[in-house]
N, C-alpha and C positions, 0 to 999 in steps of 0.2 A: 406087698412089700417091695417087689421089683419096681413097680410104678413109682413108689416114694423115692427109691434110690436113684431112679432115672431123673426125676424132677430135681432132687438135690444136686445131681451131677450137672444138669443144665444150669441151674442157678449159680453153682460155684464157677462154672465156665464163663457165665455172663459177668459175674463180679470181677473175675481176673481180666477179661477183655476190656471191661469198661471202668477199671479202677480209677483212672484219671478223671473221667467224667463224674463218677460218684463222689470222688474227693472234692471236685469243684462244686457240686450240688451241696455237699455237707458244709463247706465253707461259706457259701452263699446264704444258706438258711441260718447258720450261726450268726453271721454278721447282720443279717436282716433282723433276727431276734434281738440282738444287742441294740440296734438302732430303735426298734419299736419300744423296748423297755425303757430306754433313755427318753424317748418322746413322751411316754405316759407318766414319767416321773418316778419310776421304780428304781432306776439307778441312783446311787447316792450323790448328793451335792455337798459342797464344802461347808464347813463351819469355820468362820474366820473372824479374828479380832482386829479392830483398828482403833486408831486414836483420833479424837475430834479436837475440840477447842480446849485442850489442856486437861480434860477430865476423862476418866476411863469409860469406855463404852464398848459394846460388841454388836456386830450386825447379826441378825438372826438368820441362820441358814442351816437348819438341822436336816439330816436326811430322813427317809421315810421307812423303807422296809428292809434294807440291807445295810451292811457296814462297809465303808470305804476301805481301800487298801491302806497299808501303813506307809506307802511311798518309800519303802526301803529303811524306815526308821524303826528301831526296836523299841518296844514298850515294856517297861519293867513292872513288876507286880506292885511295887511301892508307889508307882505313879497312878495306878488304878486301884483304889482301895475303898473298902466299906468304911462308914463314918467312925464307928467305935474304935477302929484301929489307929485312927489319926487324932481326933479331937472329939470329946463327948458333946461339944457344942454344935457339931456338924449335924445337918439333917440326915435322918435314916430312913424316913418313909413319908409319903405324901398320900392324902386321901381326899376324895371329893365324893362324899357318900351319896348325894342325890343322883349322880350319873354312874355310880359304881366303880369309880377310878380308885385303885389302890396299888401303889408301886413302890419298890425300894429305891432309895436315893443313893447314888455313889458320889464320892467327892474326890475326883482326880486332882493331882497337884500340879498339873501342866495344862496350858491352853493349846498345846500342839494338837493338830487334827488327829494323828493316829491315837494319841492317848484318849482324847474325847470319844472317838469312835469305838475304841475298845471298851470303855466304860459303858457306852450305850448298848452294848450287847448284854449287859447284866441288869440294866434298869434305867431309870431316868438319872440325869446328871446335874449336879450343881456346878454352874460355871465358876471356875476357881477365883476369878477376879471380882465376882459379884459380892453381894451382901451375905449376911448370916441370918438365921431365923430370928425375927423380931428386931433386926438391926440392918438398916440400909435396904438396898434393892436386891433381894434374893432372886436370882435368875436360875430357873430349872428348865431344862429341855429334854425332850425324849422322842422316841420313834412312834410312828403310827403307820398302819398299813391297810390296804383294802383287801388283802388276801384273807380268806376265811380260815384257812388252816396254815399255821406256821409252826415250825419246830421250836423256835425260841420265842417264848411269850413276851420277852422284853421288846420285841418289835411292835407289840400291840399296846404298849404301856400307856400311850397318850391317845388311843383311838377315840375315847369319849370326850376329849377336850373340846371338840367342835360343838358339843351339846351342852356345854356349860353356859349359864345365863347370869346376868347381873343379879347380885344378891346372894348367890350361892356361897356357902362356907367351904373353905379349903383348910385342912388340917395338915400341918407339917410337924413331924415328930423328930425329936432327938433321943438320946439315950434315956433322959429322965424328965423331959418336958414335951408338951405339945403347943404349938403356936397356931392361933386361929386367925385366918384372913377372910375378908369379905370381897367378893368379886365386884369390881367397879366398871370393867369394860371387857368386851370380847370382840375382836376384829379379825378380819381376814385381810392380809396385806402381802407385800412381797418382801423377799429377803434383803433386797438392796435398799428398801425404804424404811424398814423397821429397824430401829436402833435402840438398844437398851442402854440407858445411862446409869452409871454407878456413882458418879460424883454428886449424889443428892442426899439431903438430910431426911428424906421421907422414908419411913419404914413400910416397905411394900413387898409384893411378890409378883414376879413376871414369869409366865409359863409360855412355852412355844413348841409347836410341832408343825409338820407339813400338812398341806391340804392334799390328801392322797387322790382325790377325785378331780383335782384341778391341775393347773399348770405346776410344773415341778418347782417353780420359784415362789409359789404361794405358801404363806404361813398363817396358821391360826395363832393369835397372840392373846393371852388372858392376863389382865392386870387386876391385882387385889390389894386392898389396904390392910395393914396389920391391925388387929382388934385387941387381942389379949393373949396371954399365955397362962398355962397351968401345969402343975406337977403331975406326972404320971403315977 
């Protein structure tokens, strides 16, 4: 017991003497960790909207495994809401049975980054200025992560999107209907090159998530044509 007490006394004396050195080491390790996470794409990137040639569009830039800060802006519960509380025509769930993808869909009422990021902690998100199920270009984005274990399962919502292939069926549910889409393309692109256009008469679905094993700017984008709808 005396030996243990002596060792503790020596250790505490070392900590007191070298407190500034230890603080420097701690700060250096923390900063290096932050830089490394940012380099491998774990740190969140922006989701930003822009305007093109007179028609609405959005650049694809979803984050992967974490949620960005609110940048000092407050997010109200009414801005991040589940579908049935707003409009029964909004999507409530998305499924791709072949790859085992099944996730709730949220419908925020704002395109502000804090609002979208808050919604992404609860599921995948319908972009507010996009189309509706069966009408226009329905744009849904979600998180994916390379981490095997995460506390919030919403971060894994679109993990299987990279395994989708042409011809797969995608089912989007509302309160009383389900809308069936067929995949026409799956591509890996960058956030600044991929633009989702909403000023189109084509009824389709666009899905997007990050490539967690690639550069942080890379995105998987899936496009699908609307086939039919049926009552639940």
